[in-house]
Every structure is written in structure tokens, then in C-alpha cells.
N, C-alpha and C positions, 0 to 999 in steps of 0.2 A: 416467444420470448424465453420461455422455460427451457426449451430445447437448445437455444444459443447459449444460455447460462450454463447448462449441463456440459456442452461441448467445450466451453471455455475452462470449466473445471477440469475436464478430462485432459486438455492439452497441457495444464500445469503439472501433471504428474510425471513421474519417471517410469519408464518401462523397465522390466527385469534386465534386459540386455543393457540399457544405459547404466543401470546401478552397478552391474558386474564390470563394465568398463572403467567406470569411476573408481571402484574399489581396487581394480588391478592396477590402475595408474598410480593411485595413492601407495599401494604396496611396493611398486617399483621404485617410486621416489624414495620411500623409507629405506629400501635395500641399498640404493645408491648413497643416500646420506650416512647410513651406518657404516658402510665400507669406506667411505672417505674418512669418517671419523676414526675408524680402526687404523688406517694408514697413518693419519696425522698423529694419533696417540702413540703408536709403535715408533715413529720417527723421533718424537719428543723423548720417549724413554731411552732410545738409543743414544741420543745426544747428552741426556743426563748421565748415562752410564759412562760414556766416553769422557765426560767432564769429571767423574769420579777417577778414572784412569789417570788423567792428567794430575790430580791431586796425589795419587800414589807415585806417579813418576817423579813429581816434585820431591815427595818425602825421601824416595830412594836416592835421588840426586844430592839432597841435603846430607844424607847418611854418608854417601861416598865422598863428598867434598870435604866432610869432617874427618876423613881418613879412616873411617871404620870400613870393614869389609863385609858387605851384605852377602850372607850365604843362606842357603837353605839350611834348615835346622832339623836333623844334624847336617853338618857340611856335605852337600851332595849336589851333583850337577844334573841329576836325572837321567833318563826320563822317569816321570812319575805315572802311576796308575791313574786312568781317567775315572774321576768320580761319577756316579750316575746322578740320581735325582737329589738336588739340594734345596728343594722347595720345603715348606713347612711339613713337618713329619716325614720328610724324605730320608731314606736310609743313610745317605751321605752327607746329610746337612752338617753333622759334626764328625765327619770321617777324618781319615788321615790327612788328606789334602787341605781340608779346612784347618784342621788343628796346626798343621805345619805353617799355614799362612799366618795363624795368630802368632806362632813363635817368631816369624820374620817381622810381622807388625810390632811386636813387643820390642824387638831389637831396634827397629827404626824409631819407635816412640820414645826410646831411652834418650834420644837426642832432644834437648829442650825446644828447639825450633819445631821439631815434628810434633812434640806434644802439644804445642799450641795449634798446630794444624788439625790434629785429631779433635781437639776441644772445639774448634770452630766449626767442624763438620756437624757435630751434635749427636747425641746418643740414638736418635731415631735412624740414623744411617749406619749403626753398628749392630753386629749380630748378637743376639741375646738368647741365652740357653732357657731350658724349661723352667728353671728356678728364678729367672729374672736376672742372672748375672750377665753384664755386658763384657763381650770380648773386644778386641781391637781390630777385627775383621770387618771391613766395610761392606755394605749392601750395594747391590745394583738397583736399578729403577724398579725391578720386579721383586724387590725385598729378598733377594737371594745373595749368598755370600760371593764375593769376588776373591778368586783364588791366585796365589803367587805360583808361577810355573818356572822352575829352573831352566837353564838353557838347554838341557836335554830334551826339553819338550813335555807335551801332555799326550799320554797315551803309551801303552806298553805292548809287547808282542803277545797276542793271544795264544800263539803257539807254546809259550812258556808259562801259561796261566795268567798272563797280564790283561789289562783292560784298555784297549785302544779306543780311539774316537771314530765313530762311524759317520761317514759323509757319503751321501749317494749310495748307500749300500755297501761301501768299501771301508776296510779298516785302515786307519791312518794314525800317524803321530804327528801332532801340530807343533812346529817349532817357530821361532821368530822369522826364520827364512822361508817358512811355507810348510805345506802338508807333504809328509814323506811316508814311506812304508815303515811299519812298526819297528822292524828289525834293522832299518837302514842306518848308515853312519851319520852322526850329526855334523854338519858343517862347522868349521872352526869359528866362523863369524856369528854363529848363533848366540842369542842373548836371553836372559831371563825376562819374563814379561808377566802381565796380569790377565786374567781371563774371567768372563762372565758366561754363565750357561744360556743367557738369553731368555726369551719369553716363557719357554717350557720348563726352565730350571733344571734341564738334564744336560750334563756336559758330554755324556757318551753319545747323544744324537746331535752331532756337531754342526748340523745345517744352519742353525740360527745362533751359534755361539759368537761372542764378541771378544776380540783380543787387543791388547793395547798397542801392539806393534802396527795395527792397521789404521791408527789414528792419523 
């Protein structure tokens, strides 16, 4: 009887191999679940950012419908230097492209209709400087500034000391008609647009940038 009880107890235990297999299965399931969560989260953030693009496009349309001429400040059709990191503490978070965007947003907000749009967005969606002053620059889903790009595009010729957009290891200038060589001629049908640096917050690494003309 005692031997049978001991055998029964022994059969209820797990071997080292069984435990390792169980842990491996759990780890695999967790990896799959985390990967799925990341994909869903990124997709939701992209949709949120594109929704902000739509708000900006609405404001620009309102401004133009009112007879105002929306221009880069100072009046300039580009192209503009591609800013690098615009994340918190990033060197270009308050650089020229972002400040010029604030100038454009200030112009658009001067229209009462657009002022109400900005108010409806809420301050948590606006860029704030280190002393707590809010600008009119809207943030993407990763809390980084969305910039206004004139029709000349984003990215300038590195041969002349400019800053291009790098995609797949190649230098480009991004316009509303597509990516072109930094020193190429801008097509007449090119238009100004809005741009987000995507999840990494770096415009110069253009593989994950989002552009309003892609909506």
C-alpha cells in the first residue's frame, strides 16, 4: 500500500522537461500577444494622427475660403530643411520648421472659425515649451509636433549643406506628389501639406513619417 501511494505521488509531479516546455509555450504566447498589441496600438496612433491632419486641412480650407492667402512665414514655397528629432528634449523640437509652423497656425487661428477649432482640440494636443507656454502647433499621437511643409517639400540638398529625408538609406525630398531627389525640380501641381515624424519622432529618418497627402 505504501509503495502504491508513493508511486501515485510521484506521477502527480512535473518533470524538468515538462516544466521547460510549459514555460516555453507561455513565453511564446506572451510574445505573440505583445506583438499583436503593438500592431494594434501603432495602427490606432496612426489613425489618431491622420484625424489631426484632417482638422488641420479643415482649418487651412476655412482660411482660404475666407479669402486669406495661407503662406509659409516668411512667404516661401520651400523646400525646407528636414528637422531631425522633435521628441521631448530633441534638438529640433523648437527648431525653425516647428516655429514656422507656429507662425502659420497663428495666421490660421486668426480666423474666428479656426480659433474655435483650436479650442475644441484642447491644450493637451498643443505643443508646450519648457516654461509651460502653449503654442498653436498641434501634436501627433506620439506627442510630437506636426509641421507645415510648403509646396517645395521636406528635405534639402545635402550637397549644399541642406538636410534631406533619408528613406531606405537614400536621400530624398518629399513633396505632395511623392519623393524626389533633393535637387530635383518641384512639379507645378505640388501643394503644401502637414507632416508627422511618426513613432520615432525623427523627420530625417523618413521610413515611418506620416504625410497628410497620403490620407
